[in-house]
N, C-alpha and C positions, 0 to 999 in steps of 0.2 A: 403728677407728683415727681419732683426733681429727684434724681438719683445720682450720688457721688461715687465714683469708682476710684479707689487709691490702690496703687501698686508699690509694693517694696521693691525698688528697683535692683539693688544688689542681691537680695534673696532670691528673686525670681531668675535673674541673670546667672547666678551661681548654680541654681537648680538646673537651668538649661544647659550649663556648660558640661556638668557632669552626667547630663541624661542624654546628651546627643554626641554620638562619636566625632572625634576631633576631625575637622576638615577646613578648608580655606579656598580662596579664589586663586586665581592662575598667578597673582602676583605675590603670592605667599602670606596674604593677611589671612588669620584664623577667623572664622565666621560661624562656627557652629553654636556658640552662646547666642550671638544675635539671632539666628535662625530659630532657635529653640525659644527664645524669649518672644519673638513675635508670633509664633505660633500659639504659644500660650496667651498672649495679650489679646489676639484676634479671638480666641476662644472666650476669654474673660468678657470682652466687648460684646461678642454675639449672645452670650449667656445673660449678661446683666442689662444691656441696652441703657447705657448711662446717659444723662444729660450734661454731667460734669465729669471731668477725668483729670487726674494728676498722678505723676510717677515721682516718688522721692527716692534720693540716693544719699548715701552716706558720703561726708566729705572726709577722705583718709588724710589727716594731718595730725601733728602733735598736740592736738586739743581735744579734751574728752569731756563728756557731759558732766563727770565729777573728777576734777583734777587730782584730788587726794587719792583716788582709786585707779589712777591710769595704769598701774602695774598690772591691774586684772584686764581692764579693757585693752591695754596696749600689748598684750600677749597673744592677741589673735595671730594666727599663721598668716604670712604674707600670701597674696593672691599668686598663683601661677601666671607666668608671663603670658602664656596664650590666652588667659582670661583677661588679664590686665589690660591687654591692648584692645580689647573688645568694649571695654567701658566707655571710652570717649566716642566710639562708633555709634553705640546704641543711644547715647545722649544726644548726639547730633542728629541722628535719624529721627528720634522722637520730636525733637524741636522742628525739624523740617516737615513733620507730620502735624504741626499745629497742637502738639500734646503739651500741657503744662509740665515742665521738669523742675522740680525744686531740690535745691542743696542748700544747706544752711551750715556755714562753718561754726565749729564748736558744738554742733548738735548732730545726733544720729538720725537715720532715715525714719526710725520708729518714733522719735520726738516730733518730727514733722508730721507724720502720719497721725499720731496721737492728737496733736493741736488741731489739725486739719478735720479729723473726723468728728471731734467734740464740737468745732465751729460748724460744721455741716449739720450736726444734729440740732444745734440751736437755730439754725436757718430753716429747719424743718425737713431737712433732707433725709431720704434713706441713704445709708452709707454702707458700701461693701469694700472690705480691705483684703488684698490678696497678698499673702506673705507665707513663706515657710517658717517663720519664727513665731513660736507659740506664746512668746512674751506678750504679743499683741492680743491674746485672749482677754486681757485684763480691760481692753477697751470695748468689749462687747457689751451691747444694750439691746433694748427693744427695736431702736432704729438703726443700730450699727451691727452688721454681720462681718465676722472675721472668717476669711475663707483660706484653708489650708490645702494647697494641691498636694496629692499623694499618688505615687505610682504603684499600682497593683496588677501583676501579670502583664506588664508592658503597657497598660492603659492608665491614663491619668484620670483620676477621680478627684473631686473636690468636697473636703469636709467643711461644713458650713456650721458656725457657732453664733448664737445670740445668747442672751442671758440664760435662758432655760437649758440650752444646750451645754454651756459651761457648768451649770449646776449638776446636770445629769452625769457628766463625765468626771468632774472632780469633786463634786458633793459641796462646792463653795460657790460664792457669788464671783463675778469677774473681778470685783475689786479686791476680794479676798485671795484671788488667784496669785496676786503679787507675793503674798506671804507664803503660799504654797513654793513659789519658785525660790523665794529667800531661803526656805529650809531645804529644798531638794536640790537646788543649784541647777545649773545649766552649762555644761563644759563647751557646748557649740558657741555660746554667748559669753563666756568667761565668767559666769556667776559661781562663786565658789561654793555657796550653799553650806550646810552644816554636815560635816563629816559623820557618818553613821545614819544619817535620816534620809531615807529614799522617798519616792513618790507616794507609795502607800502610807508611810508613816507621816509625811508632811500633810497629806490630804486629811488624815485622821485627826491631827492635831489642830489644824485651822478650821475645819468643819465643826470641831467641838469648842474652840475658844475664839475663832474669828480673826485673831492676829497674832504675831509672835509675842508682842509686849503683853497681851492678856494671857497668852500661854505661860509666859515667864511668871506672871504674877500668881497663876494657878498651877505652878509646875508640880505641885505635890499630888494633883489630881490627874496627871498624865500617868495612864496605867501601864505603858511600856517602859520599863526601867531604862532600857538602853537609849530610847528617844528622849526621855526625861533628862537623864544625865548629858547627853549630847547637846540638848538646847541650853542647859545651865552652864555648861563648860565652854560653850562656843557663841554665847549670845552676842557678843560684839561682832563676831563674823557673820550672824544672822542678820544684825542690823546693817552692816555694810552690803550684804548681799541683797537687802531689801531696797536699798538706795539705788543699787546697780540695776535691780529688776524694774524699778518704778519708771514709767515712761512719762516724760514731761509733756503735759498737755497744755501748756502755756508758752510754747517757744516762739520767739519773734519771727514767724514765718514771713510775714510780709505780703502775703497774698491770701485772698479770701476764697472760700470754696465757690462762691457765686461768680468769681472771676475765672474760674477754670472750665469755662464752657467747652463742651465736646462738640466739634464741628466736623468739617470735611478733612479727614486725616490723610487722603489718597491724593497727595500733591504731586506735581511734576518734579519739584526738587527732591521729594522723598523717593520717588521712582528712579531718579538718576543714581541715588546712593544704593538702592536695591540692585540696579542693573551693575554698578561698580562692584559690588559685593558678590555678583554673580548668583543671587538668590532667585533663580528663574522660576521656581514654583510659587513665589510670592507675587510675581507680576499680574496674575489674573486678577488680583485684588484691586489693581489700579486701572481696570478696564475703563473706568469713566474719565480717566485723565486724558486729555487731548495730547496725542503724540505727533500730532502733525508738525512738520518742519517746513521752514522756507523752501527747502530743496524740492518739496513735493509740488510746489508751483510749476516745476519744470517737467514733471512726469506727464507723459502723454500716451494715451490709448490709440494705437493704430490698428485699425481693422479694414482699411482700405488697400486693395492689392496694389494699386499704383504708388500710393504713398510708401508701402512697405518696400516695394522695388526700389524706390529712390533711397531709402534708408540703408538697404543691404548694399546697394552699389557704392554709397559714400563710405560704408565699412570697408568694403573690398578695395575700392580705388583710391580713397582720399585719406583714410584714417591710419595713423601709425599704431595705435593700440585702441582696443575696445574692451570695456567691461561687459561681461556676458553672464546671464544666469538662465538656466534651462529649467522651466517649472515641469517637474516630473519628467525626468530623463528616460524612463522606460516607456512613456506614452505621452508624447509632448502635448501639453495644453498650450503652451506659448512660451515666448522668451523675452527677457529683459536685455536691452541693449543701451549701453552709456557711451557716447562719442565724445562728450564733454560735459561740464557741469550744467549747461543749457540745453543739451540734447540727451534726454533719457526717455526710452520709449518702451513700452510693453506691446509686443505683437502676439495676439492669441491666434490659435488655430481656429479659424472661421471662414466660411465662404471659399474664396478662391486661395486664400492662405492655408494650405494644406500641410500636414506633417511632412510630407515628401518635399515639398517646396522649401520648407525651413531646412530640412536635412541637406538638401542640394547647396542651399546658400552658406551653410555652416562649412561645408567642405570646401567651397570656394574661399571662405573667409580664412580658414586655417592655413591655406597656401600662401596668403599675401599679408595678412594682418597678425599683429601680436595680440593674442587674447587673454585677458585676465579673468579667471574664472575659479571654480572650485571643483573637486570630485571629477578630475579628468578620467580617472579610471572607469567610473560609472558612465560618463558621457562619451566615451571613446567609440561607441557604436554609431554615434552621430558624426564624429569627425573621421573615422577610419584611418586614424594614424598608426603608424608602427615604428619600431626601432630602426628599421632599415631605410625607410624613406625620409626620415629626418623631419617630417613634417611636426612632429611633436614639440621641436624647439620653439615653435610659435605659440605653444600653449603654456601658460603660468597658473599653478595651482596654489592658491593662497591658504587653503586648508592644510597641504602639505608643509608649506612654509611655517604656518603657525605651529603645527605639531613639532617640527624640529626646533623651534625656539622655546617651546614649552611642552615637553611630552608629558607632563603631568596634568595637562589641562583637561577640564570637562567636555569642552566642545570648541569647535574651530569654525564658527559661523561668521556670517556678515556683521552681526551685532557684536561679536567679539573684537573683530578687526576695527570697528567704528570706535569702540570703548578704548581698547589698548593702543590704537596707533593714529587715531584721528581725533581723540578727545571729544567725540561726539556721542550722544545718547540717541539711538534710533529705535523705533518701535520693533519689538521681537516678534517671532512667528507667533508666539501665544498671544500677543496683542492683536496682531493682524487677523489671525485665525482663532479666536478664543474658544471655539467649539469644535475645532478639528485638532485631533491628536498628531503629534509630529510624525509618526510612522504612516498615518493615514494620507491619502492624497487629497489636496485642497480642490479637487474638482467641483465639489458642492458649493464652493464659495462663489460669491458674486464676482463678476470680472473685475470690478474696482479694487476689490481686496487683493485678487490676483495680481493686478497691476502694481499696487503699492508695494507688494511683496517683492515681486520680480524686479522693479525698478530700484527698490532700496539695495537689493543684492548686487545689481549691476553696477550702480553707482558706487557703492562701497569698495568693490573690487577694482574699479577704474581708479578711485581716488586713493585706496590704500595700498596698492601694490608697492608704490615706491618706499613709503615708511617701513612697510613689512620687509622688503628686500633689504633695506639699509640695516635693519636690526639683524637680519640674517648674516649680512656681511660683517657687521660688529662682532657677531658671535663666531665668525670664521667657519660658518657652515654652509657657504654657497656651494662648495664642491660636494658635500653631502647631498644637498638638494639637487644639483644638476646632473651629478655622476651616479647617484644611487636612487633616491627617492622617486623623482620624476620619471626616469626611464622604467624603473621597477613597475609603476602604475600601469604602464602599457603591457609589460610581460605578465602582470597578475591580470589584466584584463583578457589577455589571450588565453590564460589558463582557465579563468572563470568561464569563458565563452565555450571552451572545448568540453569541460565537464569531465566526469569519470563514469564509466558504465559499471552497473551492478547487476549481478544475476538475481533477479527478484525472486525466482523459485528456491534458489539456494539459500537467500536470506530468510524466507518463510520457513524452510525446512530447519534452518539454524534456530529460528525462534521457536518452532514447535519442540525441538528437542530440548531447548532450554526449559520450556514449560513444563515438560515431562520431568525433568531433573529437580526442578523447583517443587513440583507437587510431591515427589518422592522425599525431597529433604524436609518439607513441611511435616509430612506424616512422621518421619523420623524424630524430628525436633519435638513434636507434640508427644510422641511416646515417651521420650526421654524426661520430659517436664511432667508428664503424668496427667497433663490436661491440654486443651487448646487455648492459645492466647494470641495476641497480634504481635508477631515477631518484628514487625516494622515500627512497633512503639518502644522507644527506648525506656520509657517509665516501667512498662510491663515487663520488658526483657530484664531490666535492672533488678526488679523485685523477684524474679525467678532465679536469677543467677547468684545474687548476694543475700537475698532474703530466705527464699525456699530452699535453694541448694547450698547456701552458705560457703560460697566460693570466696577465696581470699582476694584482697585488693580492692573491695568495693569502697567507693568514695562517695558519699552522699551528698548532694547539693540541694538547693531549694526546690529543684524540679524532680529530684530523684537520684538514683544512682547513675553514675557515668557509664555509658556503653559504647565509648568512642573506640575507633579501630585500635588506637595505641594501647588502651586498656585490655581489649579482648585478645590482641596478639600476644601479650605476655602470658595470657592463660592458656592459649591454643595448644602448646606442646603436651600439656598435662590433662587437658580436658576434651575429649571428643565432641562433647555437646557444644562447646565454644567453637571448635573447628568447623562443626556443622552450620552454625549461625553466620560465621564469616564467610564459608562458601554460598549460603543462601543469599546474603547481602550482595555478593559479587555476581551471582547468577541473575538476580532480580534487577541489578544495574544493567547488566549487559542486555537483558531482554526489553526493559522499558526504554533505556536510552538508545540502544543501536538496533537490536533485532526489530522492535516495534517503531522506534523513533526514525530510523533511517527510511524506512519504507514510505514515509509521508513525503520525502523529498525527491522521490524517483519520478521522473517525467515519462511521457509516453514512449520516448525513445530509449528507455531503460538507463538513462544517465542522470547523475546528480550534478546539479550546477551550483556548488557552494560559493560562499563569499570569502575573500581573503582581504584581511583589513590591514592597513599600513599605519593607522592613527589610533590604535587601541592601547598598545603596551607601551610602558615608559622605558622598556629595555631596548626597543628598536625591533624586536621580533614581529614577524608577521603572525596574525592571529586568524583563526578560521571560525566562521559562524554559518548558520543556516543551511547544513548542520556543521558541527565541529569535527571535521575530518582529521584534525591534527591529534585528537584524543582517543584514537581507535586503540584498545589495549593490546599489548604485545608481550607482556611479561608472563602470562600464564598460557597454557596449551589451549584452553577453551576459548580465551581472548584472541588468540592467533588465529583460531578457526574464522574469526569474522573477516579476517583480511582476505579470506579465499573467496568472498562473495564479490569482491572488486576484480573486475576482469577487463581485458583489452577488447577492443571491437574486432570484428572477423578480419583476418589477414594481418593482425598485429600481436605483438607481444608486449610485455611490460619489461623496461629496463630500469632497475633501481639503483641509484648511486648514493652512497652516503660518505660523509667525513668520518674519519677514524679519530676519536679522542680530540676533536678540534679545539675544545676550550683549554685542555691541557697543554696542547701545542702552542696556543696564544699566550698561555701563562708562561711558558718557557721563553717565547720570543720577547714579550713585554717586560718581564722580570730581568732578562739577560742572565739568569743563573747558569753558570757554566756547567754545573753537573747535570742539570736536567736536560740542557741543549745536548751535551755530550751523550746522555742516555738515549735520547731520540736519534741521534745520529748513528749510534753504533749498537743499540740493542733493539731486538725485534719486540721484546716484552717489557713495556715501560713499568709495568706494576711489579714484575719480578725484579727489575733493576732498582726500584724504589725500595722494596722489601730488602734487597741486599744491603742497600745504604743504612736503612732505618734500623734493621735487626742486627746488622754487622756480621752477615754470613756471605759466602761466596754465592753468586748468583745461581749456579748449578745446584746449590744445597738449599735453596728457598722452597720452604714447604707450601703445600696448597693454601694452608690456613694463613700463613705469613703473607703470601701474595694476595689472598682475598682481604685480609686487614690493610695492607698497603693500598689496594685499590680504593677501599673506602676512604682512606686519609687523602689519597690522590684527589678524588673528585669532591671529597668534603672541603678541603682546603680552598678550592675555587669558590665555594660558596660561604666561607667564613665559619666553617663549623666550630662549635665549642667542644670542650672536653665532655660535657654533659651529652651533647648530641650524639658524639662519636661513641660514647660508652653506651648509649641506647641502641645505636645502630650494631654494634658489635658484641653487645651483651657482656661487656667487661665493666670493671670499676672505673669511676671517674678519674681516679689517680692513674691507673694503667693508661686509660685514653689520653690524659694530658702528657704522659710520658712519650706516647706515640708521636704526639703533635710536636713536642720539644725535640725529639730525635729527628723528625721530618725537617724542621727548620734548621736543625743543625746540618743536616745532610744537604739541604738546598738553602743556604743563607740568603741568596739573591731573591728568592720568594719572600722570605719574611720581610726583607727591606721594601720590597716592592708593594706588598700588601699595606705595610705601615705608611709608606709614602702616599699611596692612594687614598688612604683615610685622611691623612694630615692635609693633602692638597685639596680634597673635597671640602674638609672643614674651613680651610682658608678661602676657597673660591666659591663654595656653595654648590659645586657641581663636579661630576666625574666626566672623563673624556675617553673615548675610544681611539683605537689606533688611526681611524679615519677622520677623526675629529668630531664625531657626534657627542653632544653634551647631555648629560642628564642632571637636572637639578635635584639635590637631595635635602630638602628643608627639615627632614627628620633629625638631622644632625645637630640642629639647634633647638630641638624640643627639651622641655624641662623633665619629661618622663623618661626615666632611664631605659625601660624596655624599648621605647621608640628611638631612642639615641643609639642602643645597641643594634636595632634594625637597620638604622641609617648608616651605621659602621659596616655592617655586612653588605649593604647595597653598594657603598664605596669600594669595597674590596671586589665585588663581583661585577659591578656594572661595567667597568672597562672591558672586561674579559667577555662577558655575555653579549654586550654590546657590539664588540669586534666580531664576535662569531656571527651575529646576525647581519653586520655589514658584509661580511665575506660571503655568506649565503646569498644575500640580496645581489651582489655583484655577480656571483656565479650563475644566478637565475637569468639576469640580463644578458649576460654573454652567451649562455647556453640558448637562450630563446632566439637571439640575434643569429648565432651560428646556425641553427636549424634552418632559419629562412634563407641566410646567404647561400646555404649549400642546396637550396630547393629541395629540402626534405619534406615528406608528409608528416613525419614524426613530430609530436608535440609534447610539451610538459602538460601533464594533468593534476600533479598534485606536489605540494612542497610540506614537509612535516619536519620542522626544526632543522636538523642536519642532513636531510634526505630529500633527493629529488626523484619523482617516478615519472618515467616517459612511457607514453604509449607509442610504441615503435612499429612502423612497417616492418615486417619480417625481412624484407630485402635490404632494410636500412640498418639493422641492428648493429653490426660491427662499426659502422660510420658513427651511430648515435653513442656507443659506448666510448669510442675515442674522443668524441666531442665533450661528453660528460666528464671523463677523467682529465682531459686537457684543461677545459674551462674552469672546472671546480678547483683543481690543483693548482692552477695559476691564477686564481682570484685575488691572492695576496702574496706578496713576497716576504717570507718569514725566515728566521734564523734556523727553523727546523722545516723539513718537508710536510706539506699538506698532503696526508694520504687519503686517497679516494678509493673505495672498493665499489664495483659495479656488478650486478647479477642480472640475469635474465630469468623470466619465469612467465607461465600462462595465468597466473593470478597474482595479486599483490604479495601474498604470503610466500609463494615460491620465488619471487624476485628479490625478497627482502632477506 
């Protein structure tokens, strides 16, 4: 039996747009609606297994199904620009997938669907219609099923309607459903309906009389007086609504259902678009598409020692540059090498070609040959380069370059380089290794797949370096790459390689103590509540707080009362029970994430070797993972206790240095505000100086509260704080908070001008710029959503400052790492946390290390105000901080 699947294109695309969070590709094209549409379409196809398939779209132009009623159909809200730009993309993609796309000028999609489904029924087909528009229920029959996607608890379910289903729901036939819509109206489809008659009344009238015309003739039999009068007084409106609600099933579509044959939709042309849109999770569906390219003819598997020796010798002695990819840098399986477009090799570890042999050859190569690769931080154990021997100059990292060009990117892989800089579509990791997850090692894959992957990487790095470098140069970020990011990768490698020691027994004791406190708190909380419950369940906790206890401020949502930290913190001062719950949350977080979580990462030598990432944050800051050592809590005493388990090795101490108020100092420099610069040059207490200006009192008369409030404004201004945010932070009225902000800008007029200029410049150029030239694209500034635009404006204010702080810290790290080595010291950097550097220092080197830290960190940038660095020494991290 043939089955025809019809999709209401705009309806499903609209549903996808609002159901999937807004996102886009690295070129700034929004793709969330396309992604959601495809996911739903694939589900519809999998469920229905159609033999014929078409998607119908509205043609948005000043022509309407019924011209005389265009004031109704013409009042639909215009599409948001983020959705509108995705309509032609999905249409083009569907066509490339060999799917019939139907658009009929002067007619709407439901007219096309109505005509096609009735024609399909005549041809003996089963027909399935997918749409969010209940108007289409009028088309249901024994052979035609109308499917309405619904989202319940985050899951999409499908409501299916044939004739009997419509009767069961509305007590009318599908044909009579037109009249129900005419009476009840539909604001989403601009059908006015009859004022005063709702769904229940409309259903009752039509189930009794069959049509609005018959209902009018027997109006005196309508028992509900309000409904009877509404119909009599608004019958012309009901007739017009019926015309608007009636789908045209004889539209001049020009294509027959039998012509919409469903064939192979996974085409190479469609795959190219999927890759262009960076919808990588969709690629696996196209696994049957041949991704071979002409370039693959030049891929060669080399497992002969003599031939491998010849290739390495050519790399070392005759090649000016080589594209290199190392397959699994921690345990080499093989390497890809590209010497030219004709010379692309994969050399696996096999026989006499050992890991040690490859390592030795790589060390020779990096001395003499320019190497284009990626992840030089991860691979540096193979090259053994350092900042002081200058060998790293021969290494070029295309991943770091791509990150600088677009720090908002999702990935910086070889296929991204191919797409963005070479106008090439190459098979991705997922295509070459469809059964191996990205984080897993592809060791189980056959050597031919390893060869394809390694050779594509090496070729793309070789071919793509020049255009990527040119883009970097065009954006004037070569200096950021050469002077900051590339040398930083070596400093980070050194830090990762050293690790940091943890006192395992102290950590276990800390966890045990937390466990006891948590158990005591649980008992106390249960006694206060009068019974046991799941404290970690927001729903159960909300019912107890705002239901059983009747505490004020309860806001009920679809999932229950909100028990977020912001809600509970307002109640904490007056309700000990809430204070206990907040403390319980804090302690369980400390135990699960840190006391228990950190122990997993401790190696046999009692050290943790975390990862420090350069290409994760859009701000330019370094991030920490496996585990996150930058998020160790310091604001509470029990949180600070955790820092005591981090200890130096025997014969060493910790030297901890951090910048004082670095972002405020950068703000003073970049804004050029004379008052703030003067305050930093002549006042030891910047917050008291600000309070003096803002509150108009002599500095010696500034109260503790005034200083505290000025401190909140000082730091809040850097992040574009609003009067509402400040009022929440200080527990004052919004009006009072706004007055604080106004006084602040009057005191520091240069800051107001700087922040305004930062936003205006970012709106004009599309990006913000740090003092060192690092650019951050801010696409949110062009969003139609007000909240997202506001977020973009806050980013535009803060990014130049936060990004400059990140650059300064990176320069300091590079210079400190280099100075420690140049002075032949044993001491090394073991941790970087935002504005703080932690050194494991040999006891005999402490004073020299302190001098290096203070000198290199304070001289990392030349500002109008001094960069103040404070250094302390301790036998654990907490003592040194």
